[in-house]
N, C-alpha and C positions, 0 to 999 in steps of 0.2 A: 128640224130643230130651228129656232130663230137666231139670229146672228148674236142677239144679247146673251142668250143663254149659252151659245157656244163660247163667247169671250169670258163668260162667268166660270164656266167649267175649266177653261184653261187657265184662269187666274187661281181657282183653287187647287188646281193639280200643282203649279208652280209653288204654291204656299205649303203643300204637303211636302214636296221634294225639299224645299228649304228646311223645314222643321226637321225632316229625316236627315239631311245632312249636317245641321248642328247636333243632333243627336249623335251621328257617328263621330262628329269632330271631338266631341266631349269624352266620348269612349275612348278615343285613340289617345287622347291627352292624358286621360287618366291612366291608360295603360303604360304609356311612357313614363309617367311618374312612379309607377309602380316597379318599373324595370331599372330606372335611375336609383330609385331608393335600394333596391335589393342589390344593385352593383356597388353602390356605396358601402352597404353593409359589408358584401364581401370583401371589398377592398380593405375596409377597417379590419376585418377578421383576419385577412392575409397579413397586414400590416402588423396588426398585434401579435400574430404567430411569428413573425420575422422579428420583430422587436423583443418578444419573450426568449426567442432562441439566441439572439445577440446577447441579451443579458445573462442568459444561461451559460452561455459559451465564455462571456468574460468573468465568471465567477471561477476562483481558484478551485482545483480539485481536492479532495479530502486530502491527500499528502501534501500539497503544495500549501494548504491552509496550516495543516500541521507543523510544516517546515518554518512558517513564519509565526507561529503562535507565540505570545508574549508570556503566556502563563504556562508553565512545565511541570506536568505532574510526573514526578520521579519515582521509580519503584522503591520500597525498602532496601536496605541493604547496599545502598549506592552512596557515593561520596562525590565531592567536587561541584563545580558550577554546573547546573542543570542534572546533576546526578549521573554524568557520563562516565564516572569512573568506578568501574567495577573490579573489586580486588577481593578474592576468595580464598581463604585459608586462615592456618594458624599466625596469630599476631608475632609470634616469636620467630616465625621463619624469617631468615635474613635475605634471602634472594626471592626474586619475582619472575616468573615467566610470563611474558606477554604474548597473546596470541590474537591475531587479526584474523577474522573469518567472515565471510558471506554465508549466509543460510542456503543459498542456492548453488554454492560452490561445488563441482564434483570432486575436485582436489581435496577441499576441506573433507569432505564426506570419507574421502580414502584415508586422510590421515586420522580422523576421529575413529574410524571403524578400526583402523590398525593400532593407534597409540593412545587413543582417548581414555581407555581404562587405565593405562599406565600414568597418565598425567593426573588422573582423579585419585589414584592410590598415593602417589607422590604428595599431592597436595594434602590428602588426609594425614599422611605420616608426618607431616611438618617439614619436608625436604624443601619446598619452595612454596611460596604464593602463586595464585593465578590472576592474571590481569587480563580481562576480557575487551576486546574493541571489536564492534559489530560494523559490517559494513553493507551497502545496498546497491553497489554499483552494476551488478548483474541485470538488475531491473532496468537499468538505462540501456545497457549493451543488448540484451535479449529481450526486452520490453516485458512489462507486467508490474506486478506490485508483490510478489512473493518475499523477495528479500526483506522489504520493510514490514510486511505484515508478520513475518516470522520473528523479526526482531522485536517488534512490539508485544508480541506473545512471549518471548524470552524475558521480557519486562515484566510481563505478568507472573510468570514463573519464579523470577528473581523475588518479587513482591511477596511470594508465599515463604521461600527460604533459598539461600545459596544452594543447598542439596538440591532442591526442586529444580532449580536452575540447570545444575549440571546434569541432571539425569534427563531433563527435557531436551536440552541440547544433544545430549547422546542420542536421544530417540529420534529427533530430527534428523540427524546425519546417518542414522541406521539403514542397513540394506532394505529392511522392511518398509521403511517410510520415506525415505530420500529420493525424490523424483530425478529424473533427467532433468538437466539444466534447463532445455527448452520446454518443460513442463512447468507451467506456473502454478501448481498444486498449492503451495503455500499461501497463495492469494486468498484461498477459502478459509474462512474461520472454521468452516465445519471440519476441514481436513486437519487444522491445527488442534482442534479439539479432540479428533479422533487419535492423533498423535498423542495427545496429553494424557489419554485413557489408560496408556501403557505405563505411565508414572503413577505410583500409588497416592502421592502426595497431591498429585493434580486431579486424579481420577473423582469424579463427582464434587469437585470442589467449585462452589456457587460463585465464590468471590473471584476465582481465576477465570471461570467462564463469562462473568459479566464484564471483566476487565478485556478480555480479548474481543468479546462481541461489540463491546462499546469502545473499543479502540482507546482506552484509558491512556495507553503509554505510547500512542502514535507519535506525539510531539518529542516525547523522549527519544524514540526510536530514530528520528530525524536528526536530533541534536547528537546522537551517538554517532550516526552516519557522517555528519559534518566532522566529528572529531577524528573520525578515520580519515576523511579527506584531508585533513590538515596534518595528518601524521607524517607524510612523506612516504608511506608505504605503498607500492604500487600493483601489489597481487596477493591473492590469497591462496593457501593459508602462509602466514608469515609469522615466524617464531622469534621472540628475542628474549634473552636473559639479561636483565640489567642493561639493556640497550643494545648487547651484541646479538646479531642476528645467527640464528642456529641453521647450518645446511647440513645436507648429506655429505659425507666425507668425499672430497674430491669434485664437488660440483657446487653450483649456485642454488640448487633446489632444496625445498624443504625437506627435512627427514620424514618419510612416510611409514617406515616400519619400526618397531620396538628397538631393533638392534642400531640402526641408523640414528634414531632418537637418542638412545642411551649414550652412543658414541659422541655425538655432538653436545649433549647435555653434561657429561662428564668433562669434557674439555672446557665448556664455559663455566662449568662450576669451579674449576681449578683456576680459571682466569682471574 
């Protein structure tokens, strides 16, 4: 092979190598651009997810929103500001028994199971009126939403009638339906509706069901709970006859039996 041909071949080889290197460089650059673009999308996606989570975390919960609501839908058969005054009984009854209760309260359940029927009869007979104040503090101490949700459902029952309210309250506290304090069963609308099926006026009542499931009276329940918080009462059940606290004889505890209640009531009615 001549010297000229040898040099030409080498030059051609060098040129082919240069072109191949340029091709590889272009491919590598394109690959890096794809990786960078993908990383940027991933970062944006993560940032977007974090941003969404932060926004969601910053939103008030259902019950926080209800507590801050400016517009309050109060049930029928209520009085006063935001409908938080619930008084049931004959207008001519001169005395008023005030009962403070939390739906999850086990001692309230004991009281209702033992004395509730007596109270209902006394109210029906016109012996006194019943003023109800609902609390939700157990949701804070034991965690959960059952006290608030049950109070809202009681509002839905009250919207049907005072009688439906009393029967539903009795059913919620009954041995059949009242859960252990640590079990937040009342947080579930389905369970509240199951309890309601035991009350003739509420069973199959479409309006009641809608109000429970839609939380129509959630804001009202929170206003009622705030009324309890401002009452100065520190425990449930608490019973007051025209402002005087009823207690079992010889103690500071609420009367949990018919005999103890009757004794305390008789003393208060004479006062």
